[in-house]
C-alpha positions as CSV (number, residue, x, y, z in Angstrom):
1,M,-82.3,46.1,24.1
2,T,-84.7,49.0,24.6
3,I,-86.1,50.6,21.5
4,L,-86.1,54.4,22.0
5,T,-89.2,56.3,21.1
6,I,-91.3,59.3,22.4
7,D,-91.6,59.3,26.2
8,S,-88.6,56.9,26.5
9,F,-85.6,58.1,28.6
10,V,-81.8,57.9,28.4
11,K,-79.1,58.6,30.9
12,D,-75.7,60.3,31.0
13,D,-72.6,59.4,33.1
14,K,-73.9,61.5,36.0
15,D,-77.2,59.6,36.2
16,N,-79.2,62.5,34.8
17,I,-82.4,61.5,33.1
18,Y,-83.4,62.8,29.7
19,I,-87.0,62.4,28.5
20,L,-87.5,62.1,24.8
21,D,-90.4,64.5,23.9
22,E,-90.7,64.5,20.1
23,I,-89.0,63.4,16.9
24,I,-87.4,66.4,15.2
25,G,-85.2,64.5,12.6
26,Q,-84.9,61.2,10.9
27,G,-82.4,59.7,8.5
28,G,-80.3,56.7,7.6
29,F,-78.5,56.9,10.9
30,G,-81.6,56.8,13.1
31,Y,-83.7,59.4,14.9
32,V,-83.2,62.8,16.5
33,F,-85.4,63.6,19.4
34,K,-86.0,66.9,21.2
35,A,-85.6,66.0,24.9
36,H,-85.5,67.7,28.3
37,R,-83.3,67.0,31.3
38,K,-85.6,65.9,34.1
39,N,-83.9,67.7,37.0
40,D,-83.8,71.2,35.4
41,N,-85.9,71.0,32.2
42,S,-83.0,72.1,30.1
43,I,-83.6,71.3,26.4
44,F,-81.3,69.0,24.5
45,A,-81.2,67.0,21.3
46,V,-80.7,63.2,21.5
47,K,-79.5,61.4,18.4
48,T,-80.1,57.6,18.5
49,T,-79.1,54.8,16.2
50,L,-81.2,52.3,14.4
51,P,-81.9,49.1,16.5
52,A,-79.2,47.1,14.7
53,F,-76.1,48.0,12.6
54,G,-76.2,44.9,10.6
55,N,-72.6,43.7,11.4
56,S,-69.9,44.0,14.0
57,S,-67.6,46.1,11.9
58,S,-70.3,48.9,11.8
59,V,-70.6,48.8,15.6
60,I,-66.8,49.2,16.0
61,S,-66.7,51.9,13.4
62,F,-69.5,53.8,15.2
63,K,-67.8,53.6,18.5
64,N,-64.5,54.8,17.1
65,E,-66.2,57.7,15.3
66,I,-68.2,59.0,18.3
67,R,-65.2,58.7,20.7
68,T,-63.2,60.9,18.4
69,A,-66.1,63.3,17.6
70,S,-66.8,63.8,21.3
71,K,-63.4,65.4,21.7
72,V,-64.2,68.3,19.3
73,F,-65.0,71.6,21.0
74,G,-65.7,75.1,19.7
75,E,-68.1,78.0,19.5
76,N,-69.2,77.0,16.0
77,V,-69.5,73.2,16.7
78,I,-72.5,71.5,18.3
79,R,-71.5,70.5,21.9
80,Y,-71.8,66.9,22.9
81,E,-73.2,66.6,26.4
82,Y,-72.7,62.9,26.6
83,V,-71.9,60.0,24.2
84,H,-73.1,56.5,24.9
85,D,-71.3,53.9,22.7
86,G,-73.6,51.1,23.6
87,D,-71.4,49.5,26.4
88,T,-72.0,51.6,29.5
89,F,-75.8,51.0,29.7
90,S,-76.3,47.6,28.0
91,E,-80.1,48.1,28.0
92,F,-79.8,51.1,25.7
93,P,-78.6,51.4,22.1
94,P,-75.8,53.9,21.3
95,Y,-77.0,57.5,21.4
96,I,-75.6,61.1,21.7
97,I,-77.0,63.8,23.9
98,M,-76.1,67.1,22.4
99,E,-76.8,70.8,22.4
100,Y,-80.2,71.7,21.0
101,A,-80.4,74.1,18.0
102,D,-83.5,76.2,18.6
103,R,-83.6,77.8,15.1
104,G,-83.3,74.7,12.9
105,T,-80.9,74.1,10.1
106,L,-79.0,76.2,7.5
107,K,-81.0,74.3,4.9
108,N,-84.2,75.8,6.1
109,L,-82.6,79.2,6.4
110,L,-81.5,79.0,2.8
111,K,-84.9,77.9,1.6
112,N,-86.5,80.9,3.3
113,K,-83.9,83.2,1.9
114,K,-84.5,81.9,-1.7
115,Q,-88.2,82.4,-1.2
116,S,-87.7,86.0,-0.1
117,G,-85.4,86.6,-3.1
118,K,-83.1,88.8,-0.9
119,I,-79.5,87.9,-1.3
120,Y,-77.0,88.2,1.6
121,T,-74.9,91.3,1.8
122,G,-71.1,91.1,1.6
123,D,-70.7,91.8,5.3
124,E,-73.3,89.2,6.2
125,L,-71.6,86.6,4.1
126,I,-68.2,87.3,5.6
127,S,-69.6,86.9,9.1
128,I,-71.3,83.6,8.1
129,F,-68.2,82.3,6.3
130,K,-66.0,83.1,9.3
131,Q,-68.2,81.1,11.7
132,L,-68.3,78.1,9.4
133,A,-64.5,78.2,8.8
134,E,-63.8,78.5,12.5
135,G,-66.1,75.5,13.2
136,M,-64.4,73.5,10.4
137,R,-60.9,74.3,11.8
138,E,-61.9,72.8,15.1
139,I,-63.4,69.7,13.5
140,N,-60.6,69.1,11.1
141,S,-58.0,69.4,13.8
142,S,-59.3,66.0,15.0
143,L,-61.1,64.3,12.1
144,V,-62.5,64.7,8.6
145,H,-66.3,65.4,8.7
146,R,-67.1,63.7,5.3
147,D,-70.7,65.0,5.2
148,I,-70.7,68.8,5.0
149,K,-74.1,70.1,3.8
150,P,-76.7,72.7,4.9
151,D,-78.7,70.0,6.7
152,N,-75.7,69.4,9.1
153,I,-75.2,73.1,9.9
154,L,-77.5,74.2,12.8
155,L,-78.5,77.6,14.2
156,C,-78.4,78.2,17.9
157,G,-79.6,81.8,18.4
158,N,-77.5,83.7,15.9
159,T,-74.6,81.3,16.0
160,L,-74.0,78.7,13.3
161,K,-72.9,75.4,14.6
162,I,-71.7,72.3,12.6
163,S,-73.1,69.0,13.6
164,D,-72.8,65.3,12.8
165,F,-69.0,65.5,12.4
166,G,-67.4,62.1,11.8
167,L,-70.7,60.2,11.6
168,A,-71.3,60.2,7.8
169,K,-69.5,56.9,7.2
170,V,-71.4,55.1,9.9
171,A,-74.8,56.4,8.6
172,A,-74.0,55.1,5.1
173,E,-72.8,51.8,6.3
174,S,-75.8,51.2,8.4
175,T,-78.2,51.6,5.5
176,R,-75.9,50.5,2.6
177,T,-76.9,53.7,0.7
178,M,-73.3,54.0,-0.5
179,S,-71.0,51.4,-1.7
180,F,-67.8,53.4,-1.7
181,K,-65.4,54.7,0.9
182,G,-65.7,58.3,2.0
183,C,-69.5,58.5,1.8
184,G,-71.3,61.7,2.3
185,T,-74.1,63.4,0.4
186,P,-73.6,63.1,-3.5
187,L,-74.6,66.8,-4.1
188,Y,-71.7,67.9,-1.9
189,M,-69.0,65.2,-2.4
190,A,-65.6,66.2,-3.6
191,P,-64.3,64.8,-7.0
192,E,-61.7,62.6,-5.3
193,A,-64.4,61.0,-3.0
194,W,-65.9,59.4,-6.1
195,D,-62.6,57.6,-6.9
196,F,-62.2,55.9,-3.5
197,S,-59.5,58.4,-2.4
198,K,-58.3,58.7,1.2
199,N,-60.4,61.1,3.3
200,T,-58.7,64.5,3.6
201,I,-59.4,68.0,4.8
202,Q,-59.5,69.1,1.2
203,M,-62.7,67.0,0.8
204,D,-64.4,69.0,3.6
205,I,-63.1,72.3,2.1
206,Y,-64.7,71.4,-1.3
207,S,-68.0,70.5,0.4
208,M,-68.1,73.7,2.4
209,G,-67.2,75.6,-0.8
210,I,-70.5,74.4,-2.2
211,V,-72.2,75.7,0.9
212,F,-70.4,79.0,0.6
213,Y,-71.5,79.2,-3.0
214,E,-75.1,78.6,-2.1
215,L,-75.0,81.3,0.6
216,A,-73.4,83.8,-1.8
217,S,-75.8,83.1,-4.8
218,L,-78.8,81.2,-3.4
219,Q,-78.1,78.7,-6.2
220,Y,-76.3,75.4,-6.6
221,P,-73.0,75.8,-8.5
222,Y,-73.7,73.2,-11.2
223,T,-76.5,73.7,-13.7
224,P,-78.8,71.8,-14.2
225,I,-78.8,70.5,-10.6
226,P,-77.9,66.8,-10.8
227,K,-80.7,64.4,-9.8
228,T,-79.1,61.0,-10.0
229,L,-75.9,59.5,-8.5
230,E,-74.3,59.3,-11.9
231,E,-75.2,62.9,-12.7
232,C,-73.7,64.1,-9.4
233,K,-70.5,62.2,-10.1
234,S,-70.3,63.8,-13.6
235,S,-70.9,67.3,-12.3
236,H,-68.3,67.1,-9.6
237,L,-65.7,65.5,-11.9
238,Y,-66.3,67.2,-15.2
239,S,-68.6,70.2,-15.0
240,V,-67.7,73.8,-14.5
241,I,-69.3,75.9,-11.8
242,T,-71.5,78.8,-13.0
243,N,-69.5,82.1,-12.6
244,L,-70.5,83.5,-9.2
245,S,-70.0,87.1,-10.4
246,K,-72.9,86.6,-12.8
247,L,-75.2,85.4,-10.1
248,N,-74.3,88.0,-7.6
249,P,-72.6,91.1,-9.3
250,N,-72.3,92.8,-5.9
251,L,-70.0,90.1,-4.5
252,S,-66.5,91.2,-4.1
253,P,-64.0,89.5,-6.4
254,S,-61.9,88.5,-3.4
255,I,-64.8,86.5,-2.0
256,V,-65.4,84.9,-5.4
257,S,-61.7,84.0,-5.5
258,I,-61.9,82.2,-2.2
259,I,-64.9,80.2,-3.2
260,N,-63.5,79.3,-6.6
261,R,-60.4,78.0,-5.0
262,M,-62.4,75.9,-2.5
263,L,-64.2,74.4,-5.4
264,D,-61.2,73.6,-7.6
265,K,-61.4,70.1,-9.0
266,S,-57.8,69.4,-8.1
267,S,-57.4,68.9,-4.3
268,K,-53.8,70.1,-4.6
269,K,-55.0,73.5,-5.8
270,R,-57.5,74.0,-3.0
271,F,-56.6,75.5,0.3
272,S,-54.5,73.3,2.5
273,T,-55.8,74.6,5.9
274,W,-58.8,76.5,7.2
275,D,-56.3,79.1,8.7
276,D,-55.6,80.2,5.1
277,I,-59.3,80.8,4.4
278,I,-59.9,82.6,7.7
279,Q,-56.9,84.8,7.1
280,L,-58.3,85.9,3.8
281,L,-61.8,86.5,5.2
282,N,-60.2,88.7,7.9
283,V,-58.6,91.0,5.4
284,Q,-61.8,91.6,3.4
285,T,-62.5,95.3,3.0
286,T,-65.4,97.4,1.9
287,T,-63.5,100.7,1.3
288,D,-63.8,102.3,-2.1
289,S,-60.4,103.9,-2.5
290,L,-58.9,104.0,-6.0
291,I,-56.3,101.4,-5.1
292,D,-59.0,99.0,-3.7
293,K,-60.9,99.4,-7.0
294,F,-57.8,98.5,-9.0
295,V,-57.2,95.5,-6.8
296,A,-60.8,94.3,-7.2
297,T,-60.6,94.7,-11.0
298,A,-57.3,92.7,-11.0
299,V,-58.8,89.9,-8.8
300,A,-61.9,89.7,-11.0
301,A,-59.7,89.3,-14.1
302,K,-57.8,86.5,-12.3
303,N,-61.1,84.8,-11.4
304,T,-62.1,84.8,-15.0
305,E,-58.8,83.2,-16.0
306,D,-59.3,80.5,-13.3
307,I,-62.7,79.7,-14.7
308,M,-61.3,79.4,-18.2
309,R,-58.5,77.3,-17.0
310,Q,-60.9,74.9,-15.3
311,K,-63.1,74.8,-18.4
312,N,-60.1,73.7,-20.5
313,E,-59.0,71.2,-17.9
314,F,-62.5,69.7,-17.6
315,A,-62.8,69.5,-21.4
316,L,-59.6,67.4,-21.5
317,Q,-60.8,65.2,-18.7
318,Q,-64.1,64.6,-20.4
319,Q,-62.4,63.7,-23.6
320,K,-60.1,61.3,-21.8
321,K,-63.1,59.7,-20.0
322,E,-65.0,59.3,-23.3
323,K,-61.9,57.8,-25.0
324,E,-61.4,55.3,-22.1
325,D,-65.1,54.3,-22.1
326,F,-65.0,53.8,-25.9
327,L,-61.9,51.7,-25.7
328,K,-63.4,49.5,-23.0
329,L,-66.6,49.0,-25.1
330,I,-64.7,48.0,-28.2
331,Y,-62.4,45.6,-26.3
332,S,-65.3,44.0,-24.5
333,Q,-66.9,43.3,-27.9
334,F,-63.6,42.0,-29.3
335,E,-63.1,39.6,-26.4
336,Q,-66.7,38.4,-26.5
337,T,-67.1,38.0,-30.3
338,I,-63.6,37.1,-31.4
339,I,-61.5,35.8,-28.6
340,A,-64.0,33.9,-26.5
341,P,-65.1,31.6,-29.3
342,I,-61.5,30.8,-30.2
343,I,-60.6,30.0,-26.6
344,E,-63.7,27.8,-26.2
345,F,-62.8,26.0,-29.5
346,A,-59.2,25.5,-28.4
347,E,-60.2,24.2,-25.0
348,K,-62.4,21.6,-26.6
349,I,-59.5,20.4,-28.8
350,N,-57.2,20.3,-25.7
351,S,-59.8,18.3,-23.7
352,Q,-60.0,15.6,-26.3
353,Y,-56.4,15.5,-27.3
354,A,-54.2,13.1,-25.2
355,G,-50.8,14.3,-26.5
356,K,-48.5,16.9,-24.9
357,D,-48.6,19.4,-27.8
358,K,-51.7,21.3,-26.6
359,L,-52.8,24.7,-27.8
360,T,-51.7,27.5,-25.4
361,F,-53.0,31.0,-25.2
362,P,-53.4,33.9,-22.7
363,K,-56.7,33.6,-20.7
364,N,-56.7,37.1,-19.3
365,Q,-55.8,40.3,-21.1
366,Y,-55.1,43.6,-19.4
367,V,-55.7,46.6,-21.6
368,M,-54.3,50.0,-20.6
369,P,-56.9,52.8,-20.7
370,D,-55.1,54.6,-23.6
371,Q,-54.0,51.5,-25.6
372,T,-55.5,51.5,-29.1
373,I,-53.9,48.3,-30.5
374,F,-54.7,44.9,-29.0
375,F,-52.5,41.9,-29.6
376,W,-53.4,38.2,-29.0
377,K,-51.5,35.0,-29.8
378,M,-52.2,31.3,-29.6
379,D,-49.4,28.8,-30.0
380,I,-50.2,25.7,-32.0
381,P,-47.5,23.1,-31.6
382,P,-45.4,21.9,-33.2
383,D,-44.8,24.7,-35.6
384,N,-47.8,27.0,-36.0
385,S,-49.4,29.9,-34.3
386,L,-52.4,32.2,-34.6
387,T,-52.0,35.9,-34.1
388,I,-54.6,38.6,-33.9
389,N,-54.0,42.4,-34.0
390,L,-57.0,44.7,-33.4
391,E,-56.9,48.5,-33.8
392,V,-59.5,50.7,-32.3
393,I,-60.4,53.6,-34.7
394,L,-59.9,57.0,-33.2
395,K,-60.3,60.1,-35.4
396,D,-57.1,61.7,-34.2
397,N,-55.0,58.7,-35.5
398,F,-56.1,59.1,-39.2
399,V,-55.1,62.0,-41.5
400,R,-55.8,62.5,-45.2
401,K,-55.3,65.3,-47.7
402,V,-58.4,67.0,-49.1
403,P,-58.5,69.6,-51.9
404,V,-59.2,73.2,-51.0
405,I,-58.8,75.3,-54.2
406,R,-57.1,75.1,-57.6
407,D,-54.5,77.8,-58.3
408,F,-53.3,78.1,-61.9
409,G,-53.7,74.4,-62.4
410,R,-52.1,73.3,-59.2
411,G,-54.1,71.4,-56.6
412,I,-54.0,73.0,-53.1
413,T,-54.8,70.5,-50.3
414,R,-55.0,70.6,-46.6
415,K,-54.8,67.8,-44.0
416,E,-57.8,66.7,-41.9
417,H,-58.5,64.0,-39.4
418,Y,-61.1,61.5,-40.4
419,I,-62.7,58.2,-39.5
420,P,-62.4,55.4,-42.1
421,Q,-65.8,54.2,-43.5
422,Y,-67.2,51.2,-45.3
423,K,-70.4,51.8,-47.3
424,G,-71.1,55.1,-45.5
425,K,-70.7,53.6,-42.0
426,N,-68.0,54.5,-39.6
427,I,-65.5,51.8,-38.8
428,L,-65.1,51.4,-35.0
429,A,-62.2,48.8,-35.2
430,W,-60.5,46.5,-37.5
431,G,-58.1,43.6,-37.2
432,E,-55.9,41.1,-38.9
433,I,-56.0,37.4,-38.1
434,K,-53.3,35.2,-39.5
435,N,-51.2,32.1,-38.9
436,I,-47.4,31.6,-38.9
437,I,-47.1,31.1,-42.7
438,G,-49.3,34.1,-43.5
439,Y,-52.7,32.7,-44.3
440,G,-55.4,34.9,-42.8
441,F,-58.3,37.3,-43.1
442,N,-59.5,40.6,-41.7
443,V,-62.4,41.6,-39.5
444,I,-64.0,45.0,-39.2
445,L,-66.5,46.4,-36.7
446,L,-69.0,48.8,-38.2
447,D,-71.0,51.4,-36.3
448,S,-74.6,50.1,-36.3
449,G,-76.1,53.2,-34.7
450,D,-76.5,51.2,-31.5
451,I,-74.2,50.9,-28.5
452,Y,-72.8,47.7,-30.1
453,G,-71.4,47.4,-33.7
454,D,-71.7,44.9,-36.5
455,W,-68.7,42.6,-37.2
456,L,-67.8,41.7,-40.8
457,I,-65.3,39.2,-42.2
458,M,-63.0,40.4,-45.0
459,N,-62.0,37.5,-47.3
460,N,-59.2,38.9,-49.5
461,K,-57.8,37.4,-52.7
462,N,-55.6,38.4,-55.6
463,N,-57.3,40.1,-58.5
464,F,-54.9,41.5,-61.1
465,S,-52.0,41.3,-58.8
466,H,-51.1,37.8,-60.1
467,L,-49.8,39.7,-63.2
468,T,-47.4,41.6,-61.0
469,D,-44.9,40.9,-58.3
470,K,-47.6,42.0,-55.7
471,A,-49.4,38.7,-55.8
472,R,-49.9,37.1,-52.3
473,R,-50.4,33.6,-51.0
474,E,-54.1,33.2,-50.6
475,P,-56.0,33.6,-48.4
476,F,-54.3,36.6,-46.8
477,A,-54.9,39.3,-44.4
478,F,-54.1,43.0,-44.9
479,A,-51.8,44.4,-42.2
480,L,-53.3,47.1,-40.0
481,Q,-51.2,49.8,-41.7
482,E,-52.6,48.8,-45.1
483,L,-56.2,48.9,-44.2
484,P,-56.8,52.7,-44.4
485,K,-55.8,52.5,-48.1
486,E,-57.3,49.0,-49.0
487,I,-60.7,49.7,-47.4
488,N,-61.1,52.5,-50.0
489,N,-60.1,50.2,-52.9
490,V,-62.7,47.4,-52.3
491,Q,-65.3,49.3,-54.5
492,V,-63.1,49.8,-57.5
493,T,-61.1,47.7,-59.9
494,H,-57.9,47.0,-58.0
495,L,-55.0,44.6,-57.6
496,Y,-56.9,42.8,-54.8
497,S,-60.5,42.0,-54.2
498,T,-62.4,41.5,-51.0
499,D,-65.6,39.6,-50.2
500,F,-67.4,40.8,-47.1
501,E,-69.7,38.6,-45.1
502,E,-71.5,39.1,-41.8
503,L,-69.6,37.4,-39.0
504,S,-71.4,34.4,-37.5
505,N,-69.9,32.0,-35.0
506,D,-69.9,29.1,-37.4
507,S,-68.4,31.0,-40.3
508,F,-65.8,32.5,-38.1
509,L,-64.7,29.3,-36.4
510,K,-64.5,27.6,-39.8
511,L,-61.9,30.1,-40.9
512,I,-60.0,29.7,-37.6
513,Y,-60.0,25.9,-38.0
514,M,-58.4,26.3,-41.5
515,L,-55.7,28.6,-40.1
516,L,-54.9,26.2,-37.3
517,F,-54.2,23.4,-39.8
518,N,-52.8,25.5,-42.7
519,L,-55.7,24.7,-44.9
520,K,-56.5,26.8,-47.9
521,F,-59.9,28.5,-47.8
């Protein structure tokens, strides 16, 4: 297969020859050449692919994409002169002969505009927005673009034209730069694209909303500008855009409203069609009547409400994410430090025991994102079992009364949420481990200041309780609901006493062994 480079040529379906004159672009997809048609010297752009896609599925994907994309027409869409899918001329790789943009990209235009410090006027913005919305209406009538960004918006004379529609997925697959469906450029990807959602028009509306925002303010909507993949994901999912009105006070509230809605995190709250956006752009007015001023003030107030609503929604989403991440971290430590050694111990017993009464236990646990209590059980035939309950400590789940003032001898208290502590360290989780007759012990996970905590074993025994009816069969475990109270009593003279020791694999399995066979510690 011919490798295309400068001075190479390609053909169209009418046997016209196109000479590749110079490289004007390069990316994951391949190269873009400036070329001329030999018979009339007309100028075109030729986008070629890399020599190999890497696998057959990428080739099929590419062919399907360009066949669909070649059917898109419109004044604000780059025209495809000819699309070669790699089959017609077997000696050539796939390529696209397309309209040449003589004034470069919108990215370069924005860069020059930022350097000049001169912001677009309202009328200029409306004209630009209409062109882009018209182009997107044509594209989305056939496919989802998936990679809207200033680099893919070209200038032909004074006309803006959208390019590379439908090719984003192929570009990413050919270079393995993305490992998730939807692809695109991280700075412009809709929130749902990060969660492997189905490609929709609303994704393109969000991406173009960022372009609109940049045109209106000459700034990126999220501050600071994310630099890594993870920072991009966090910005799109949880950050709030900077209020456009502060960056461009001359911008009409109605334009701000359009852009805000395009950038709503919820795809259901964005526009459903480009027709809706175009219709709103067509009714923009610059008249200064009293009624228009009232309308503008009312719209500005609604925009402020929308920003506040999004801030509240994002704060809740961030809290939910932080909670889910915390639970996953605790459960992973629990399974690694507590469960895994027990399973390994039990499997060794089973492997050497010839009888039928083997130890049985669940090998896989599935924890819901909001589940704070974890239950695990092992059956020990013929008549014993080992159960473990672990509770992850969340501040919202614990309430205590604290004194406020004293009024004429009466104590006034208020309720507050708190995190239980042991020796000044926050407790991340605690658990009870016991067998069927009630022998057991507790474990707690203390915040060590690192990402992982320190596990301690609580060996509990009767103190003065043997003088009362509260005496318990030793060794015993406190129930989860008792621990908030009992953890505070370990430092004082009390019915029960507790010895704490650092959890090691040997000391832990020794206790498990004694529970398995009902041995007293």
